[in-house]
C-alpha positions in Angstrom: 0.0 0.0 0.0 1.4 3.4 -1.0 2.4 5.9 1.7 0.3 9.1 1.9 1.8 12.0 -0.1 0.8 14.6 2.5 2.6 14.0 5.7 3.8 16.1 8.6 7.3 17.4 8.0 9.7 20.0 9.3 9.1 22.6 6.6 9.3 26.2 7.5 5.8 27.6 8.0 7.0 31.2 8.1 9.0 30.8 4.8 6.0 29.1 3.2 3.7 32.0 4.1 6.2 34.6 3.0 6.4 32.9 -0.4 2.7 33.4 -1.1 2.8 35.6 -4.2 -0.5 37.6 -3.8 0.0 40.1 -0.9 -3.7 40.0 0.1 -3.8 36.2 0.2 -0.5 36.2 2.1 -1.8 38.6 4.7 -5.0 36.6 5.1 -3.0 33.3 5.5 -0.8 34.9 8.1 -3.8 36.2 10.0 -5.6 32.9 9.7 -2.5 31.0 10.9 -2.3 33.3 14.0 -6.0 32.8 14.7 -5.6 29.0 14.4 -2.6 29.0 16.6 -4.5 30.9 19.3 -7.7 28.8 18.9 -5.9 25.4 19.1 -3.0 26.2 21.4 -0.8 24.4 18.9 2.2 25.6 16.9 1.7 25.4 13.1 3.4 22.6 11.3 3.8 21.9 7.6 2.0 18.9 6.1 3.3 18.2 2.6 4.3 21.2 0.6 1.2 23.4 0.9 -0.8 22.7 4.1 -0.3 24.2 7.5 -1.7 21.9 10.2 -2.6 22.1 13.9 -2.7 19.0 16.0 -3.4 15.7 14.4 -5.6 12.6 14.4 -5.1 9.1 13.1 -7.6 7.6 10.6 -8.1 4.0 9.7 -10.4 2.7 7.0 -12.0 -0.8 6.7 -9.7 -1.4 3.7 -6.6 -1.2 5.9 -5.6 2.2 4.7 -4.6 4.4 7.6 -2.5 7.5 8.4 -2.3 10.8 10.2 -3.9 14.1 9.2 -4.1 17.5 10.9 -7.1 18.1 13.1 -7.4 21.5 11.5 -5.3 23.2 8.9 -5.1 25.9 6.2 -3.7 26.5 2.8 -3.5 29.8 0.9 -4.7 28.4 -2.4 -4.9 30.7 -5.5 -8.7 30.8 -5.7 -9.5 31.0 -1.9 -8.0 30.7 1.5 -8.8 27.1 2.4 -9.3 25.9 5.9 -9.4 22.2 6.6 -11.8 21.2 9.4 -11.4 17.5 9.2 -14.5 16.8 11.3 -16.6 18.3 8.5 -19.4 20.8 8.9 -22.6 18.9 9.7 -22.4 19.8 13.4 -21.5 23.4 12.7 -24.4 24.8 10.7 -25.2 27.5 13.2 -21.7 28.7 13.2 -21.6 28.7 9.4 -24.8 30.6 9.2 -23.1 33.4 11.2 -19.7 33.3 9.6 -20.2 35.4 6.5 -19.4 34.7 2.8 -17.9 31.2 2.3 -18.4 27.9 0.5 -17.7 24.4 1.8 -16.6 21.0 0.6 -16.7 17.8 2.7 -14.1 19.2 5.1 -12.9 22.3 3.4 -14.0 25.9 4.1 -13.3 28.3 1.3 -12.9 32.0 2.1 -12.3 34.7 -0.6 -11.3 37.4 1.9 -10.7 37.0 5.6 -12.0 40.6 6.1 -15.5 39.5 4.9 -16.1 36.9 7.7 -16.7 37.2 11.4 -13.4 36.2 13.0 -14.9 35.3 16.3 -17.2 32.8 14.6 -14.2 31.5 12.6 -12.2 31.1 15.7 -15.0 29.2 17.4 -15.4 26.9 14.3 -11.7 26.1 14.4 -11.7 25.5 18.1 -14.6 23.1 17.9 -13.3 21.3 14.9 -9.9 20.9 16.7 -11.5 19.6 19.9 -13.5 17.1 18.0 -10.6 15.3 16.4 -7.2 16.2 17.9 -5.4 13.2 19.4 -8.2 10.7 18.4 -8.3 7.7 16.1 -11.2 7.6 13.7 -12.2 4.3 12.2 -14.4 4.4 9.1 -15.8 2.0 6.5 -16.3 4.8 4.0 -13.2 4.4 2.0 
């Protein structure tokens, strides 16, 4: 079985953020990283070459595939600042309704501009998502 491509590593988070070409996206990513550091109490760590993670959990699928992933994370993607809330959003509909403009995927929160959202709601969402998964092992038959 192949090893996961995105793993925790000792990459330089500060250098990664400084290299974000768009100044607005860079500023948003730096602010989001600071917010997530405060919300989780964890220091940011690189996962792969483009994800900054906070904490981690272990996943195990019925197929035997398993690995580790950040409990919450972020990536300053070209189209949007992407926050990873690995617990998903089903339990957080109230928070999402108060957040401001965003879109979601299964466990991705996409923000065009950090200034457009309520940062206190974002911090609460990150805190809750982190508490839900950090340090846990999740067993699933989904994949």
